[in-house]
C-alpha positions in Angstrom: 155.9 299.1 127.3 153.7 299.0 130.4 154.4 298.7 134.1 152.1 298.6 137.1 152.4 298.4 140.9 149.9 297.7 143.7 150.7 300.5 146.2 148.4 299.1 149.0 145.7 296.5 148.9 143.2 297.3 146.1 145.0 300.5 145.0 147.3 300.3 142.0 149.1 302.6 139.6 150.4 302.0 136.1 152.2 303.7 133.3 152.5 302.9 129.5 154.8 304.4 126.9 153.7 304.2 123.2 155.7 304.9 120.1 153.5 306.3 117.3 154.4 306.4 113.7 152.7 306.7 110.3 152.2 308.7 107.2 149.6 311.4 106.5 148.9 312.2 102.9 146.8 314.9 101.3 146.2 315.5 97.6 144.2 318.4 96.0 143.4 318.3 92.3 141.9 321.1 90.2 140.7 320.8 86.7 138.5 323.0 84.6 136.1 321.7 81.9 137.6 321.9 78.3 141.1 322.7 79.6 143.8 320.2 78.7 145.7 320.2 82.0 144.8 320.2 85.6 147.0 321.0 88.6 147.8 319.1 91.8 149.1 319.8 95.2 150.4 316.6 97.0 151.5 316.8 100.6 153.0 314.0 102.8 154.0 313.9 106.4 156.0 311.1 108.0 155.1 311.3 111.7 156.6 309.7 114.8 156.8 310.3 118.5 156.0 309.0 122.0 153.0 309.4 124.3 152.5 308.3 127.9 149.6 306.9 129.8 149.2 307.0 133.5 146.5 305.3 135.5 145.2 304.9 139.0 142.8 302.0 139.9 140.9 301.4 143.1 139.1 298.1 143.4 137.8 297.4 146.9 135.5 294.5 147.9 132.2 296.0 148.8 129.8 293.2 149.8 130.9 289.5 150.0 132.7 288.9 146.7 131.3 291.9 144.9 133.9 294.6 143.9 133.8 298.2 143.0 136.1 299.2 140.2 137.2 302.9 139.8 139.8 304.3 137.5 141.4 307.5 136.4 143.6 307.4 133.3 145.5 310.3 131.6 147.0 310.0 128.2 149.4 312.9 128.2 149.8 315.3 125.2 151.5 313.5 122.4 154.3 315.5 120.8 154.9 314.0 117.3 157.6 315.1 114.9 156.6 315.4 111.3 158.9 315.3 108.3 157.1 316.9 105.4 157.2 316.9 101.6 155.2 318.8 99.0 154.9 318.6 95.2 153.1 320.9 92.9 152.5 320.1 89.3 150.2 319.6 86.3 148.6 316.5 84.8 146.8 315.6 81.6 143.0 315.6 82.2 142.5 313.0 79.4 145.0 310.4 80.7 145.8 311.4 84.3 149.5 311.3 83.5 151.8 313.8 85.3 153.1 316.4 82.9 155.3 318.4 85.3 156.1 318.0 89.0 158.1 320.4 91.2 159.4 319.7 94.7 158.5 322.7 97.0 161.3 324.0 99.2 159.7 323.6 102.6 162.8 324.6 104.5 162.5 328.1 103.2 159.0 328.3 104.7 160.0 326.6 107.9 157.7 323.7 107.2 160.1 320.9 106.4 159.9 319.6 110.0 156.9 320.5 112.1 155.4 319.2 115.3 151.9 317.9 116.0 150.6 318.2 119.6 147.9 315.7 120.2 145.9 317.0 123.3 145.7 315.1 126.6 142.9 312.6 127.0 141.4 312.0 130.5 139.3 309.0 131.2 137.2 308.3 134.3 135.7 304.8 134.8 133.5 303.1 137.3 132.1 299.6 137.5 130.7 297.0 139.8 130.6 293.2 139.8 131.7 289.8 141.1 135.1 288.7 139.9 134.8 286.3 136.9 131.0 286.1 137.2 129.4 289.4 136.2 130.3 293.0 135.7 128.7 296.3 134.7 130.7 299.5 134.0 130.9 302.8 132.3 133.7 305.2 131.1 133.8 308.8 130.2 136.6 310.4 128.2 137.3 313.9 127.2 140.0 315.6 125.1 140.6 319.3 124.3 140.8 318.9 120.6 140.0 322.6 120.0 143.7 323.3 120.7 144.9 320.9 117.9 146.3 322.3 114.7 148.3 320.9 111.8 150.2 323.8 110.2 151.4 321.7 107.2 148.3 319.7 106.3 145.7 322.1 107.8 143.0 323.6 105.7 141.2 326.9 106.2 137.8 325.2 106.2 138.7 322.7 109.0 138.0 323.3 112.7 138.5 321.0 115.6 136.2 320.9 118.6 136.6 319.4 122.1 135.8 315.7 122.1 134.2 313.4 124.6 132.9 309.9 124.6 130.9 307.7 126.9 131.2 303.9 127.0 129.0 301.3 128.7 129.6 297.6 129.0 128.7 294.5 130.9 129.2 290.7 131.0 127.7 287.7 132.6 129.4 284.3 132.8 126.8 281.5 133.3 
């Protein structure tokens, strides 16, 4: 759901609420040559939660019908709830058929319900053009992903780094 409002001429604010949902799955298999059975570790997280976007746009006329477009957008930290399941077991290496499967008691490890905190993303944009005729613009986004962690599906050999992106675009209507 989104809403926007023009505060004064050429200056507007807006907000959006998003509902996020999905399933994250991880499966690790281990098998050794000339051994009849292998082992598996299956993990599943059903994730859902809200995030919010806020934006400020300033779009004054500069020269004649040419307009400057500037924007600041913040996608706040998403706090997602995760309902987790984990199974451990063995399988036949020859056929791939499960031999034994055990449900892990995640409540005892305080991992049955966890939280994922998706770091805030900030985006700055600037553009210039004539309405409905031509436009050129650029955007820069950054996110502090180094603070992200997933305690249930995480792996010791995985590290997150701060992220950023740059986008450039233009159009011309003949």
